[in-house]
C-alpha positions in Angstrom: 1.8 6.1 11.1 5.0 5.2 9.3 7.0 7.9 7.4 8.0 6.6 4.0 8.5 8.9 1.0 9.9 6.6 -1.7 9.6 2.9 -2.4 13.1 2.2 -1.0 11.7 3.5 2.4 8.8 1.1 2.4 9.3 -1.2 5.5 7.7 -4.4 4.4 8.0 -7.1 1.8 4.4 -6.9 0.6 3.0 -3.6 -0.6 -0.8 -3.5 -0.3 -2.9 -0.8 -2.0 -6.6 -0.3 -1.4 -9.5 2.2 -1.8 -12.2 2.6 0.8 -14.6 4.2 -1.7 -14.7 1.4 -4.2 -13.3 -1.6 -2.2 -10.6 -2.3 -4.8 -7.4 -3.7 -3.5 -4.1 -5.3 -4.6 -1.0 -6.8 -3.1 2.5 -6.6 -4.7 6.0 -7.8 -3.8 8.3 -4.9 -3.0 11.2 -6.3 -5.1 9.0 -6.6 -8.2 7.7 -3.0 -7.8 11.3 -1.8 -7.4 12.3 -3.7 -10.5 9.4 -2.3 -12.5 9.3 1.3 -11.3 12.7 1.8 -9.7 13.4 1.9 -6.0 13.4 5.7 -5.8 9.9 6.3 -7.2 7.9 8.5 -4.8 5.1 6.6 -3.1 2.5 9.0 -4.4 3.6 8.3 -7.9 3.6 4.6 -7.3 0.0 4.7 -6.0 -1.0 6.8 -9.1 0.7 4.2 -11.4 -0.9 1.2 -9.7 -4.4 2.8 -9.8 -4.4 4.0 -13.4 -7.1 1.5 -14.3 -9.5 2.8 -11.6 -12.7 4.2 -13.1 -12.8 6.9 -10.5 -9.3 8.1 -11.5 -10.3 8.4 -15.2 -13.5 10.3 -14.4 -12.1 13.6 -15.7 -12.2 12.2 -19.2 -15.7 10.8 -18.9 -18.9 12.8 -19.6 -21.1 10.7 -17.3 -20.0 8.6 -14.4 -21.8 6.2 -12.1 -19.6 7.5 -9.3 -21.2 11.0 -9.1 -17.9 12.9 -8.9 -16.4 10.8 -6.1 -12.6 10.7 -6.6 -10.3 7.7 -6.2 -9.0 7.2 -2.6 -6.3 4.6 -3.4 -3.6 4.5 -0.7 -0.9 2.2 0.7 -3.0 0.5 3.3 -0.2 -0.5 5.7 1.2 3.0 6.1 -2.1 4.5 7.3 -4.0 1.7 9.0 -2.9 -0.3 12.0 -2.1 -2.9 13.2 1.1 -3.0 11.2 3.1 -5.2 8.9 1.3 -7.9 7.0 4.5 -9.8 6.7 4.7 -11.1 10.3 2.9 -14.4 10.9 0.1 -14.1 13.5 1.8 -16.4 15.9 4.8 -14.1 16.0 2.9 -10.9 16.9 2.9 -11.8 20.6 6.6 -12.3 21.1 7.8 -12.6 24.7 11.2 -12.7 26.5 12.3 -16.1 27.7 14.1 -16.1 31.1 17.6 -17.5 30.9 18.0 -17.0 27.1 21.2 -15.9 25.5 21.9 -12.1 25.5 
């Protein structure tokens, strides 16, 4: 698991958010999020902002809900679930050292 507390700490170009409970997901460019919310926004606040339209998050204001009290579980997928960065092309994941290369 990677430790990142604010958007400026986020290690990849794409920021992916998802929820296991409702299968909602989204993908955003890091630079666009920094422009919109500021680079120093805490990641918890960013997730909250990006998931404001989630019906599970708005449940507190609803009298009845089809979700039976289950909360929103939105999170930044790549910080908590392996295998790692979505930015690396699959062909580059298996890098190897070439003998005789420049040092």
